[in-house]
MARBA-3410 file (N, C-alpha, C, O; in Angstrom, 1 decimal):
154
15.7,46.2,-72.1,15.3,45.4,-71.1,15.8,44.0,-71.2,15.9,43.3,-72.2 ~ 16.2,43.7,-69.9,16.7,42.3,-69.8,15.7,41.5,-69.2,15.1,41.9,-68.2 ~ 15.6,40.4,-69.7,14.7,39.3,-69.0,15.9,38.0,-68.8,16.7,37.5,-69.6 ~ 15.6,37.6,-67.4,16.4,36.3,-67.1,15.5,35.2,-66.8,14.4,35.4,-66.2 ~ 15.8,34.1,-67.4,15.0,32.8,-66.8,15.4,32.3,-65.6,16.5,31.8,-65.6
14.5,32.3,-64.6,14.9,31.8,-63.4,14.2,30.4,-63.1,13.0,30.2,-63.1 ~ 15.1,29.5,-62.9,14.5,28.0,-62.7,14.7,27.8,-61.2,15.8,27.7,-60.7 ~ 13.6,27.6,-60.5,13.8,27.1,-59.0,13.5,25.5,-58.9,12.6,25.0,-59.6 ~ 14.2,25.0,-58.2,14.0,23.5,-57.8,13.4,23.5,-56.4,14.0,24.0,-55.5 ~ 12.2,22.8,-56.3,11.7,22.8,-55.1,12.3,21.2,-54.5,11.9,20.2,-55.1
13.0,21.4,-53.5,13.2,19.9,-52.9,12.1,19.7,-52.0,11.9,20.5,-51.1 ~ 11.4,18.4,-52.2,10.2,18.1,-51.4,10.9,16.9,-50.3,11.5,15.9,-50.7 ~ 10.7,17.3,-49.1,11.1,16.3,-48.1,9.9,15.8,-47.4,9.1,16.7,-46.9 ~ 9.7,14.5,-47.2,8.7,14.1,-46.7,9.2,13.1,-45.5,10.0,12.3,-45.6 ~ 8.4,13.5,-44.2,8.8,12.9,-43.1,7.7,12.0,-42.7,6.5,12.4,-42.6
8.1,10.7,-42.4,7.0,9.8,-41.9,7.3,9.4,-40.6,8.4,8.9,-40.3 ~ 6.3,9.6,-39.6,6.5,9.4,-38.4,7.1,7.9,-38.0,6.6,7.0,-38.7 ~ 8.0,7.6,-37.1,8.3,6.3,-36.8,7.1,5.6,-36.1,6.5,6.3,-35.2 ~ 6.7,4.4,-36.4,5.7,3.6,-35.9,6.3,2.8,-34.9,6.5,1.5,-35.1 ~ 6.8,3.3,-33.7,7.3,2.4,-32.6,6.2,2.2,-31.7,5.3,3.0,-31.7
6.2,1.1,-30.9,5.3,0.9,-30.1,5.3,1.8,-29.0,6.4,2.1,-28.7 ~ 4.4,2.3,-28.3,4.2,3.2,-27.1,3.2,2.7,-26.1,2.0,2.6,-26.4 ~ 3.7,2.3,-24.8,2.9,1.6,-23.9,2.7,2.5,-22.7,3.7,3.0,-22.3 ~ 1.7,2.7,-22.0,1.6,3.6,-20.8,0.9,2.6,-19.6,0.1,1.7,-19.9 ~ 1.2,2.9,-18.2,0.5,2.2,-17.3,-0.3,3.1,-16.5,0.1,4.2,-16.3
-1.4,2.6,-16.1,-2.2,3.3,-15.1,-2.5,2.5,-13.8,-3.0,1.4,-14.0 ~ -2.2,2.8,-12.7,-2.1,1.9,-11.6,-3.1,2.5,-10.4,-2.9,3.7,-10.2 ~ -3.9,1.8,-9.8,-4.8,2.1,-8.8,-4.0,1.9,-7.5,-3.3,0.9,-7.4 ~ -4.1,2.8,-6.3,-3.4,2.7,-5.1,-3.7,1.5,-4.4,-4.8,1.0,-4.5 ~ -2.6,0.8,-3.6,-3.0,-0.3,-3.2,-3.0,0.1,-1.5,-2.0,0.6,-1.1
-4.0,-0.2,-0.8,-4.1,0.1,0.7,-4.5,-1.1,1.5,-5.6,-1.7,1.3 ~ -3.9,-1.5,2.3,-4.4,-2.4,3.5,-5.3,-2.1,4.3,-5.8,-3.1,4.9 ~ -5.7,-0.8,4.5,-6.5,-0.3,5.5,-5.9,-0.5,6.9,-4.7,-0.5,7.0 ~ -6.7,-0.7,7.9,-6.3,-0.6,9.2,-5.9,-2.1,9.6,-6.7,-3.0,9.3 ~ -4.7,-2.2,10.2,-4.2,-3.6,10.3,-4.2,-3.8,11.8,-4.0,-2.8,12.4
-4.6,-4.9,12.4,-4.8,-5.4,13.8,-3.9,-6.5,14.0,-4.0,-7.6,13.4 ~ -2.8,-6.1,15.0,-1.8,-7.2,15.0,-2.2,-8.3,16.0,-1.5,-9.2,16.2 ~ -3.4,-8.3,16.5,-4.1,-9.4,17.3,-5.0,-10.3,16.6,-5.5,-11.2,17.2 ~ -5.3,-10.1,15.4,-6.3,-10.7,14.5,-5.7,-11.9,14.0,-4.6,-11.6,13.3 ~ -6.0,-13.2,14.1,-5.3,-14.2,13.6,-5.4,-14.5,11.8,-4.9,-15.5,11.4
-5.9,-13.7,11.2,-6.3,-13.7,9.7,-5.4,-12.9,8.8,-5.0,-11.8,9.3 ~ -5.0,-13.3,7.5,-4.5,-12.4,6.8,-5.2,-11.2,6.4,-6.4,-11.3,6.4 ~ -4.5,-10.2,6.1,-5.1,-8.9,5.6,-4.7,-8.9,4.1,-3.5,-8.8,3.7 ~ -5.8,-8.8,3.1,-5.5,-9.0,1.8,-6.1,-7.6,1.0,-7.0,-6.9,1.5 ~ -5.6,-7.4,0.1,-6.0,-6.2,-0.7,-5.6,-6.3,-2.2,-4.7,-7.1,-2.5
-6.2,-5.7,-3.0,-5.8,-5.7,-4.5,-5.7,-4.3,-5.1,-6.1,-3.3,-4.5 ~ -5.0,-4.4,-6.2,-4.9,-3.0,-7.0,-4.8,-3.4,-8.5,-4.4,-4.6,-8.7 ~ -5.1,-2.7,-9.4,-5.1,-2.8,-10.7,-3.8,-2.0,-11.5,-3.4,-0.9,-11.1 ~ -3.3,-2.8,-12.5,-2.5,-2.1,-13.4,-3.0,-2.2,-15.0,-3.0,-3.2,-15.6 ~ -3.4,-1.2,-15.5,-3.9,-1.1,-16.8,-3.0,-0.7,-17.8,-2.6,0.4,-17.9
-2.6,-1.7,-18.7,-1.7,-1.6,-19.7,-2.3,-1.0,-21.0,-3.3,-1.6,-21.5 ~ -1.8,0.1,-21.7,-2.5,0.5,-23.0,-1.2,0.6,-23.8,-0.2,1.1,-23.4 ~ -1.3,-0.1,-25.0,-0.2,0.0,-26.0,-0.8,0.5,-27.3,-1.8,0.0,-27.7 ~ -0.2,1.5,-27.9,-0.5,1.8,-29.1,0.6,1.0,-30.1,1.8,1.2,-29.9 ~ 0.2,0.1,-31.2,1.1,-0.8,-31.5,2.0,-0.2,-32.6,1.8,0.9,-33.1
3.2,-0.9,-33.0,4.0,-0.6,-33.8,3.5,-0.6,-35.5,2.3,-0.6,-35.6 ~ 4.0,-0.6,-36.4,3.8,-0.6,-37.7,3.7,-2.1,-38.2,2.9,-2.4,-39.1 ~ 4.4,-2.9,-37.6,4.4,-4.2,-38.0,3.4,-5.2,-37.5,3.2,-6.2,-38.1 ~ 2.9,-5.0,-36.4,1.9,-5.6,-35.7,1.0,-5.0,-34.9,1.3,-4.0,-34.3 ~ -0.2,-5.5,-34.8,-1.2,-4.9,-33.9,-1.2,-5.5,-32.5,-2.0,-5.0,-31.6
-0.3,-6.5,-32.2,-0.1,-7.0,-31.1,1.3,-6.8,-30.2,2.4,-7.1,-30.6 ~ 1.1,-6.3,-29.2,2.6,-6.0,-28.4,2.4,-6.9,-27.2,1.5,-7.0,-26.5 ~ 3.6,-7.7,-27.2,4.0,-8.7,-26.0,4.9,-7.9,-24.9,5.9,-7.3,-25.3 ~ 4.4,-8.0,-23.6,5.3,-7.3,-22.6,5.4,-8.2,-21.5,4.8,-9.3,-21.4 ~ 6.4,-7.6,-20.5,6.3,-8.3,-19.2,6.3,-7.2,-18.1,7.0,-6.2,-18.3
5.4,-7.4,-17.1,5.5,-6.4,-16.2,6.0,-7.0,-15.0,5.5,-8.1,-14.6 ~ 7.1,-6.3,-14.3,7.7,-6.5,-13.1,7.4,-5.5,-12.1,7.3,-4.3,-12.3 ~ 7.3,-6.0,-10.8,7.2,-5.2,-9.5,8.4,-5.1,-8.6,8.8,-6.1,-8.2 ~ 8.9,-3.9,-8.2,10.0,-3.9,-7.3,9.6,-2.9,-6.4,8.7,-2.1,-6.7 ~ 10.3,-2.9,-5.2,10.0,-1.8,-4.1,10.5,-2.3,-2.7,11.3,-3.1,-2.7
9.9,-1.9,-1.8,10.4,-2.2,-0.6,10.6,-3.6,-0.3,9.6,-4.3,-0.2 ~ 11.7,-4.1,-0.1,12.0,-5.4,-0.2,12.3,-5.9,-1.6,12.1,-5.2,-2.6 ~ 12.8,-7.1,-1.9,12.9,-7.5,-3.3,11.6,-8.5,-3.6,10.9,-9.2,-2.8 ~ 11.4,-8.3,-4.6,10.2,-9.1,-5.3,10.4,-10.7,-5.2,9.5,-11.5,-5.0 ~ 11.7,-10.9,-5.2,11.9,-12.4,-5.1,12.2,-12.9,-3.6,12.4,-14.1,-3.4
12.2,-12.1,-2.7,12.2,-12.7,-1.4,10.8,-13.1,-0.8,9.8,-12.7,-1.4 ~ 10.7,-13.9,0.0,9.5,-14.5,0.5,8.5,-13.5,1.1,7.3,-13.8,1.3 ~ 9.0,-12.3,1.6,8.3,-11.1,2.1,8.8,-9.8,1.5,10.0,-9.9,1.0 ~ 8.0,-8.6,1.5,8.4,-7.3,1.3,8.0,-6.5,2.4,7.2,-7.1,3.2 ~ 8.4,-5.5,2.7,8.0,-4.6,3.8,7.7,-3.3,3.7,8.3,-2.5,2.9
6.8,-2.8,4.7,6.5,-1.4,4.7,7.0,-0.7,5.9,6.6,-1.1,7.0 ~ 7.9,0.2,5.9,8.5,0.8,7.2,7.8,1.8,7.7,7.2,2.6,6.9 ~ 7.8,2.0,9.1,7.2,3.0,9.8,8.3,3.2,11.1,8.3,2.3,12.0 ~ 9.0,4.3,11.1,9.9,4.5,12.2,10.9,3.4,12.2,11.6,3.2,11.1 ~ 11.1,2.7,13.2,11.9,1.2,13.4,11.2,0.2,13.1,11.8,-0.9,12.9
9.9,0.2,13.0,8.9,-0.8,12.7,8.9,-1.3,11.3,9.3,-0.5,10.5 ~ 8.4,-2.5,11.0,8.0,-2.7,9.7,6.9,-3.8,9.7,6.7,-4.7,10.5 ~ 6.1,-3.6,8.7,5.0,-4.7,8.5,5.2,-5.4,7.1,5.3,-4.8,6.1 ~ 5.3,-6.9,7.2,5.6,-7.6,6.0,4.5,-8.0,5.3,3.5,-8.2,5.9 ~ 4.6,-8.1,3.9,3.7,-8.5,3.1,4.2,-9.0,1.8,5.4,-8.9,1.6
3.6,-9.7,0.9,3.9,-10.0,-0.3,3.0,-9.6,-1.6,1.8,-9.4,-1.4 ~ 3.5,-9.6,-2.8,2.6,-9.3,-3.8,2.4,-10.6,-4.9,3.4,-11.3,-5.1 ~ 1.3,-10.9,-5.4,1.1,-12.2,-6.0,0.3,-11.9,-7.4,-0.4,-10.9,-7.6 ~ 0.6,-12.8,-8.2,0.1,-12.9,-9.6,-1.5,-13.3,-9.6,-2.2,-13.0,-10.5 ~ -1.8,-14.1,-8.5,-3.1,-15.0,-8.7,-3.9,-14.7,-7.3,-3.5,-14.3,-6.2
-5.2,-15.0,-7.6,-6.2,-14.7,-6.2,-6.0,-15.7,-5.3,-6.5,-15.6,-4.2 ~ -5.3,-16.8,-5.5,-5.0,-18.0,-4.8,-3.8,-17.8,-3.8,-3.4,-18.5,-3.0 ~ -3.2,-16.4,-4.2,-2.0,-16.0,-3.2,-0.7,-17.0,-3.4,0.0,-17.1,-2.4 ~ -0.5,-17.8,-4.5,0.3,-18.8,-4.6,1.6,-18.5,-5.5,2.6,-19.2,-5.4 ~ 1.5,-17.6,-6.3,2.6,-17.3,-7.1,3.1,-15.9,-7.0,2.3,-15.0,-7.3
4.4,-15.6,-6.4,4.7,-14.3,-6.2,5.1,-13.6,-7.4,5.8,-14.1,-8.2 ~ 4.6,-12.2,-7.5,5.0,-11.5,-8.5,6.3,-10.6,-8.3,6.3,-9.6,-7.6 ~ 7.2,-11.1,-9.0,8.6,-10.5,-8.7,9.1,-9.4,-9.6,8.4,-8.8,-10.4 ~ 10.3,-9.0,-9.3,10.9,-7.9,-10.2,11.9,-8.3,-11.2,12.7,-7.5,-11.5 ~ 11.9,-9.7,-11.7,12.8,-10.1,-12.7,11.9,-10.6,-13.9,10.7,-10.8,-13.6
12.3,-10.7,-15.0,11.5,-11.2,-16.3,11.0,-12.5,-16.0,9.9,-12.7,-16.3 ~ 11.8,-13.6,-15.3,11.3,-14.6,-15.1,10.2,-14.9,-13.8,9.7,-15.9,-13.6 ~ 10.1,-13.8,-13.2,9.0,-13.7,-12.1,7.9,-12.7,-12.1,7.1,-12.5,-11.2 ~ 8.1,-12.0,-13.2,7.0,-11.0,-13.8,5.8,-11.5,-14.2,5.4,-12.7,-13.9 ~ 5.1,-10.7,-14.9,3.9,-11.2,-15.6,4.0,-10.9,-17.1,3.9,-9.8,-17.6
4.2,-12.1,-17.8,4.2,-11.7,-19.4,2.8,-11.9,-20.0,2.0,-12.7,-19.5 ~ 2.4,-11.1,-20.9,1.2,-11.0,-21.6,1.4,-10.3,-22.9,2.5,-10.0,-23.4 ~ 0.1,-9.9,-23.5,0.2,-9.1,-24.8,-1.1,-8.4,-24.9,-2.1,-8.8,-24.3 ~ -1.1,-7.5,-25.6,-2.4,-6.7,-25.7,-2.4,-6.5,-27.4,-1.4,-6.4,-28.1 ~ -3.8,-6.6,-27.9,-3.9,-6.4,-29.4,-4.9,-5.2,-29.6,-6.0,-4.9,-29.0
-4.3,-4.5,-30.6,-5.3,-3.3,-30.8,-6.1,-3.4,-32.0,-5.9,-4.4,-32.7 ~ -6.9,-2.6,-32.3,-7.8,-2.9,-33.4,-7.4,-2.1,-34.7,-7.9,-2.3,-35.8 ~ -6.5,-1.1,-34.4,-5.7,-0.3,-35.4,-4.5,0.2,-35.1,-4.2,0.2,-34.0 ~ -3.8,0.8,-35.9,-2.4,1.2,-35.7,-2.5,2.5,-34.9,-1.4,2.9,-34.5 ~ -3.6,3.2,-34.7,-3.7,4.4,-33.8,-4.6,4.2,-32.7,-4.8,5.2,-32.0
-5.2,3.2,-32.5,-6.2,2.8,-31.4,-5.4,1.9,-30.5,-4.8,0.9,-30.9 ~ -5.4,2.2,-29.0,-4.6,1.7,-28.3,-5.3,0.3,-27.8,-6.5,0.3,-27.6 ~ -4.6,-0.7,-27.5,-5.1,-2.0,-27.0,-5.1,-1.8,-25.6,-4.3,-1.0,-25.1 ~ -5.9,-2.6,-24.7,-5.9,-2.5,-23.3,-6.1,-3.7,-22.7,-6.8,-4.5,-23.2 ~ -5.2,-3.8,-21.6,-5.3,-5.1,-20.8,-5.2,-4.8,-19.4,-4.2,-4.1,-19.1
-5.9,-5.1,-18.4,-6.1,-4.9,-17.0,-5.5,-6.2,-16.4,-5.9,-7.3,-16.8 ~ -4.3,-6.0,-15.5,-3.9,-6.9,-14.6,-4.3,-6.6,-13.0,-4.2,-5.5,-12.6 ~ -4.7,-7.7,-12.3,-4.9,-7.4,-10.8,-3.8,-7.8,-10.2,-3.2,-8.9,-10.5 ~ -3.4,-7.0,-9.1,-2.2,-7.2,-8.2,-2.9,-7.6,-6.9,-3.7,-6.8,-6.4 ~ -2.5,-8.8,-6.4,-2.8,-9.4,-5.1,-1.9,-9.1,-4.0,-0.8,-9.4,-4.1
-2.3,-8.6,-3.0,-1.4,-8.4,-1.9,-1.7,-9.1,-0.5,-2.9,-9.0,-0.2 ~ -1.0,-9.6,0.1,-1.4,-10.3,1.4,-0.3,-9.9,2.6,0.9,-10.0,2.5 ~ -1.1,-9.5,3.7,-0.2,-9.3,5.0,-0.3,-10.3,5.8,-1.5,-10.6,6.0 ~ 0.6,-10.9,6.4,0.5,-12.1,7.3,0.0,-11.6,8.6,0.4,-10.4,9.0 ~ -0.8,-12.3,9.4,-1.5,-12.1,10.6,-0.3,-12.1,11.8,0.7,-12.6,11.6
-0.6,-11.3,12.9,0.1,-11.5,14.1,1.5,-10.7,14.0,2.5,-11.2,14.7 ~ 1.7,-9.8,13.4,2.9,-9.1,13.4,2.8,-8.1,14.4,1.8,-7.3,14.5 ~ 4.0,-8.1,15.4,4.1,-7.2,16.4,4.8,-5.8,15.6,6.0,-5.7,15.2 ~ 3.8,-4.7,15.4,4.3,-3.6,14.9,3.9,-2.4,15.6,2.8,-2.5,16.2 ~ 4.6,-1.3,15.7,4.1,-0.2,16.2,3.0,0.6,15.9,3.0,0.8,14.7
2.2,1.1,16.4,1.0,2.0,16.0,1.7,3.0,14.9,2.8,3.5,15.1 ~ 1.0,3.3,13.9,1.5,4.3,13.0,0.8,4.1,11.6,0.0,3.3,11.4 ~ 1.2,5.0,10.5,1.1,4.9,9.3,2.1,4.5,8.6,3.0,5.3,8.4 ~ 1.9,3.4,8.1,2.9,2.8,7.2,2.8,3.0,5.6,1.8,2.7,4.9 ~ 3.8,3.5,5.1,3.8,3.9,3.7,4.9,3.2,3.1,6.0,3.2,3.7
4.7,2.6,1.9,5.8,2.1,0.9,5.7,2.3,-0.5,4.5,2.5,-0.9 ~ 6.5,2.3,-1.4,6.4,2.4,-2.7,6.8,1.2,-3.5,7.7,0.4,-3.2 ~ 6.1,1.0,-4.6,6.3,-0.1,-5.4,6.6,0.4,-7.0,6.0,1.3,-7.5 ~ 7.5,-0.2,-7.5,7.9,0.5,-8.9,7.5,-0.6,-10.0,8.1,-1.7,-10.0 ~ 6.5,-0.4,-10.8,6.1,-1.3,-11.9,7.0,-1.0,-13.2,7.2,0.1,-13.6
7.3,-1.9,-13.6,8.2,-1.7,-15.0,7.6,-2.7,-16.0,7.4,-3.9,-15.9 ~ 7.3,-2.0,-17.2,6.8,-2.6,-18.4,8.0,-2.7,-19.3,8.7,-1.8,-19.6 ~ 8.3,-4.0,-19.8,9.3,-4.1,-20.8,8.7,-4.8,-22.1,8.1,-5.9,-22.0 ~ 8.8,-4.1,-23.1,8.2,-4.4,-24.4,9.0,-4.4,-25.7,8.4,-4.7,-26.8
END
């Protein structure tokens, strides 16, 4: 009877997940409601953007910039919502005073940060988006629908 000695070498490979930052956005719809072209006052509305970030391995704080693009450009004095051949004009703002336009470039977006309590627990930051539609716009009756694109850069 022959016996052979067999030696096996077990190669152990360990894979650790990359601890990269992961951010997500949750956005509430923005609706102006019923617009009357004969009323002499602005039509205002708000929406919220909730930023949730799971931090990277090096820091529990994630810095980011939010920009908003869509119908019209964010750096124009107005944006528009189309219906057929008509448009209603409005603008998006960073503040409740409706004085600072929320744009679609890093310099005109909103810069902020969010801090998590651990490397697996997301930090959350809520931003309010203010929108104003100017009064006395001559527009056809109809349902005006537009889209905005919110981008987070971190």
